N, C-alpha and C positions, 0 to 999 in steps of 0.2 A: 831507282835502279837497285836491284838486289845483288848484282854481280854474279848471279847464277846462270847457268845455261838453261834453256827451256826444259831440257830433260831433268836437270837438278831441281828446278822450280816445281816440276810435276811430282818428283819424289817427295819434296818437302810438303806439298799439298796433301799427298796421300798419307804421309806420316802423321801430319797434324790431325787429319780426319780419323786415322786408325787409333791414335792416342785418345781422341775425343770419344770414340765409340767403344773404347776398352779392348780393341783388338791387340793393342800393345799396352801392357800395364806392368808397373814395377813389382807388383805382388803376385799377379796371376798368370801373365803371359809375357815373359821377358824376352821372348824370341819369336819372331814371325817372319813369314816370307810373302812376297807379293808378285803377282804376274800381271803386267799391264796388258789387258786383253785388247785395248784399242791399239796399242803398239804392235801386238802380234798381228792383228788384221792388216795394219799398214805394211809390215814387213812381208807378209805373205803376198799381198798385192804387188809389192815391188818385185818379188820373185816371179810371179806369173807374168808381169809386164816385161821382164828382162829376156824371157825366152819367147821365141816366135810361136804363134798359135798353130802353125803347121810346119813340120810334122807334129803328130800328137805327142804331148809331153805329160808325164805323170810326175808330179813333185811328191815324193814319198818321204815324209818327215822321219828322221832317225829317232825311233822311240827311246833309245838309250839316253838321248839328250834331256828328255823330260818325259817320264813314263806315267805321269798322273793321268788317269783315265779321263777326267773332265777336261784336261788340257788337250789330250788327243782328240776328244770329241769336238772341241772347239776348232781344231785344225781341220778335222773332217768337214765341218760345216763351212769352212773357208775354202774348200775344194782340194785339199791335199789328200794324198795317200799316206801309207805308213810303211816304213822299213823296220823290220824286227830282226833281232839277233839271237833270241832265245825263245823257248816255248812260253816262258812267262810273259815276254813282250808280245808274242803272238796272241796269247789269251787277253792281254790288255787291249790290243788293237781291235780284236773282235768285240770285246766288251764296250769299246768306244763307238762301235757301229760301223767300222770300215767293212766294205764289201771285200770278200776274199781276193777278187781280182785286182783290188787296189792295195794289196799288201804284198811286200817283197820280203822273203825270208833269206837272210844272210847269216852265216855262222861257220866258223872253221870246225865245229864239233857237233854237227847235227846227228842225232841218233836215228836209227831205222824207223822207230815209232814216230818220231817227229816228222821225218820225211814223208811217211805214209799219210799222216794226218794232213800235212800241207798239200800234198798232191790230191788227196780225196776232196779237200775243200776248194781247190783251184787257186791256191796261193802261189804267186810267182816264187821260183826257187833259183838261187844262184849257187851252183855247186862250187866247192872250194878245192877239190882234188879229184884224182882219178878213182880212188876208192869210193868216194861219194857218188861219182857217176855210175859205178857198178851197182851201188845200192839203189839208186834211182831206177836203173834199168830193171832190176829185180822187182822193185815195187810196182812198176808200170806193167810188167808182163807184156801182154798183147794189146793193152789199152793205148788209145791215142790220148795223150795228156790234155787236160783242159788248162793246166798251169803253163805259164811262160817259164821256160827253163833255159838257163844260161850257165856260163862258166866264168868264175872270177879269174882274171889274168893279172899277173904281176909284171909290169913293164921293166922292173929292176933299174929304174933311172936314177935312184938315189933317195936321200932323205933330206929333211928340213932341220931346223934348229932344235927341235924336241924329238929325241930318238924314239921315245915311246909312242909318238903320234905319227911316225913315218912308216908307211906300209909298202913302199915301192923300193925298198933296199934289196940288195942282192940275196940276202938271207932272211927276208921277211917270212913270218909264219903263215901269211895269207896268200891264197891263190896258187895258180900254176904259173911257173916262170916262163917268160917268153925268150929269155936270152941264154938259159942253160943249154949246154950241148944236147941236141936231140929232143929237147922238150917241146919246141914249137911244132916239130914234125909229128910227134906223138899226139899233141893236142889237135892238130889238123885232122889226123886219122880218127880221133874221137868224134869230131863233127861229121866226118864221112860216115861213120858207123851208126850214128844216132841222129836220125832226121829230126827228132824232137828237140835237139839242141838248136835253138833259134835266136838266142841272145848272147851278148858278150858283156861282161861286167868288169869294171875296174874302179879302184879307189887308191890314190897315191898317198893319202894321209890327210891330216887336218891341221890343227893349230901348229904354227911354226913352219908349215910347208909353203913355199912361194907359189904364186899362181902359175908361173911358167912350168914348174915341175908338175903341178896338177893337170894343166892342159896338155903337157907332153905325154902324160900317162893316158889321157883320153885319146890322144892322137894315135898312140900305139894300139889301143883297143880297136879303134876304127880301122886302122890299117890291117889288123888281123882279121876283122870281120870281112873286109874287102877281099882278103886273100882266101878266106873260106869260100865265099860266094864265087870267086873267079875259078877256084879249083873244082867246084862242083858244077859250074855252068848254070847256076840258078841262085836266086836270092833266098838261101836258107836262113841266114842271119838277117832278121828284120828289125832288131832293136839293140840299142846300146844303153846300158845302165852306167852312167858316168860317176856314180857315187856322190859324195858330198864334200865336206872338208873345207869349205870356205872359212879362212881364219877370221877371228874377231879382234877388233881393237879394244884392248882392256885399259889403254892409257887415259882415255877421256871419253866424252859423250859422242864423238863423231863416229858415224857408221862407215867404216872403211876396212877392207875394200868392199865395194858394192857388188851385187849380182850382175849389174850391167857391165862393170869392169871385167868380171870373170868371163862373161859371155863374149866380150870383145876378144879376150885372149883365146877362147875356144875357137872363135871364127878364124883367127889367124893361124892357129896350129892344127886345127882339125876341121877344115871347111866342109869335108864330106859328111860330118855329123848333121849339118843343116841342109843337105842336098835334097831332102824329101824322101830319101830311100830308107830311112831308119826312124822308128819310134824312139823316144828318149825317156829314160827314167833318171831322176836325180834323187839324192839321199841327204839333203842338207838337214842339219840338226842344230848344232851350236849357233850357227849364224842366223837361225830363225828365232831362237828363244833367248839367247844370252843377254842381250841388251834390253830385253823386255821383262826383266825380272830383277828384284833386289831383295836382300835380306836385311832385317832390322833387329837390333838387340839392345837391351839396356846395359849400361855400365853398372856393375854391382859394387865394386870397390876400386879405389885408386891407391897407389903407393909409390914410393921412390926406392930404387935399388941401384946402388953404385952411381948415384947422381942422375939416373934416368927415370922419368915418370913411367909408370905402368898402369894401364887401365884394364881391369879384369872384367870381361863382358861375358854374355851368354852365347856368343857365336864363336865357334872354333872349329876343331877338326871334324865335328859331327856334320857340319854343313859346308865346310870348305876343305875337304880332305886333300885335294891336290895341292892347294896353296900351302897348307901347313907342312906337308911332306916334301914339296918341291917348290919353295917360294920363288926361286929365281925364274923358273919356267912358267909359273902361274901366279904372277903378282896381281893383287886386287886393290882397287881404290877403297879408301875409307872416307866417309863424310861424317862430320860431327854435328849433332843436333841436340837441342835442349830437351827437357822432359815433355814439352808440349809438341815437339816435332819441328820446331823452327830451327833453321840452320844457325849454328853458333858463330858469333863474331869473335874477334880477338886475334892477337898476334899468334903466329905459329910457334908451337912448342914441340920439340922432338920427343916422341914417346912411343912406347910399345903398346900394341893392341893385342891383348891376350884373350884366349878362350877359357872355357870352364873345365877342360879335361885335365886329368891328373898326370901330365908329363910336361917337362919344361919346354918342349918344342911346340906346344899348342899356341901358336902366335899367328894372327892374321896379318900383322905388319910389324916390322922392326924399325925402330928409330924413325918413325913417320912424323912429319911436321903437320900438326893440326892445332886448332884452338884447344887449349888445355881441357881435357875431359874430367868430369867430376861424377861422383855417384849419382845415379838417377838420370844422367844424360842418355841419349840414344845414338848409336852408330848405325849408319846405313852403308851397306856393301853393294854397290851397283854391279851390273853385268853378271849376275848369278842366276839368271833364268834358266840356264842349261847346266846340267851335271853337278849342281851344288845342292841346294835344299831339296831337290826332287828325289835324290838318291842318297839319303843320309847314311853316315857311318856310325854304327851303334857302339862305339867305344865308350867305356864307363857306363853302359846302359843309358846314355843320354837320350831323352825322348825326341821323337820326330816333332818338329814345329808345325803349327798350323800354316797352311798356304792359302792365301786369299787372292782371288781374281779381282781385278779392278777395271771398272768402266766409268767414263765421265760423260755426263749428259751435256747437251748444248749450252745449258746455263751454268756449267761448271760444277754441278753436283757430283760428288764422288760416291759410287755405289760399289759395295763389296759382295763377292760371291765366294762362299767357302768351297775351296777345291780339295782340301785335305784337312780333316780336324787334327788338332794337336793330340799327340799321344799322351795318355795318362800313365806316368811311370808306375803307379800303384795297381794298374790292371795287369797283374802278373799271376798266372795260375801256379799254384804249388803242387807238389806231388800228391796225387789222389784227390785233388780238389776240383777236377773236371772243369777248369776254366774260371773258378771263383776268384775274383780279384783279391789281391793281397789287402786292399783297403777294407774289404768286407770282413776278412778274417782277423784283422788287427783292430778294426773300428777306428782306423786312422782317418781323419777328415781329409777330403780331397786336397784342400789347400792349407793343410796344417803346417806346422813349422818344419817337420821333416820333409813334407812333400812340396815345399816351396819350389816354384818353377814350373808347375803343371800348367799347360796352356788350355 
């Protein structure tokens, strides 16, 4: 008996194989990230099974959660669509092979050029405000749109425990408010004036938002759609985009809440959503990828300060930005492994887990009880498959780590697929060098003493 959960045993097995194959190496690749593609497939399957087959449902993965093109392509092969919030994310979704009619474009700041491109391609568009509706009207002219076009509404029901993740507050920057004086009536008039407005979109928030708040926001959107159709005497609104936002359990390996739990909440608060009268779009991101990815880093040095042990590792603010700047809202687990990838044994010692960046707050964990870490050990940081290593923060010009996809065959063999190569910090063009790497200009070896840490 190892005392590890099945998920932790799988991470240990992956780490051991990664160390054996040199994907993690104390001299050359001290930081790497892993996406469990088998786990991704199982999670997507659970999402599809949670929602009924009829009415038609498109599960559009929120690209912001992990915008690596190979990851998006894998999700496409698993039957998902893609939700994008910028032109850059739209470009990545198209590069990943998503058909335009399976892409949803959300953003509070779409430019006229971006709107024209999306409408020309047939990408679904959720307008954020009345000024954007006017832009869409001008872009369409006399054309009948091929895109599904909707409006994001704000139910103004309140927020969750993380203010930055709460988008249904009374003063949120997103969407058109339903409760402000005169706002609902004005929006209803917009649907009367624009027959191409056939969808309603809502998203109450994500991490820290309770399920009843999220489902309540969907119920408000469905009620507004019913009001539009009743006032027009026809079913102009044919679809509801319910957003995403299912929170993730970062405390342990249990997946909770589940998609099934959320759907039960939706059936209770918004039964008309499943009446058969509306198509449905979802925009889950973090809940699809977070628990299917982890980061691994070597411990470079250890020391003691004020009586507290400190382990200085190669994972910090560049791959865990939210945790470093808001540790109370975004705590992460840390697992201790030896240099071969095996889980460390030994009594817990309270210690700080620090990153490589040059400021005092670059800490993954403070006063965390773990087997005492030593130079050459490896830390694993679970639940980082979304929003962490996929969108690194380039503070101190720290390079992007390699990201490896992982699959396991029936006989237990671990196979890796490179999803993103490690960035070489010496590949920096200088003025007038037209992209010539600094390494070539200085004759510095790729893995020389100064360049240590290149993956």
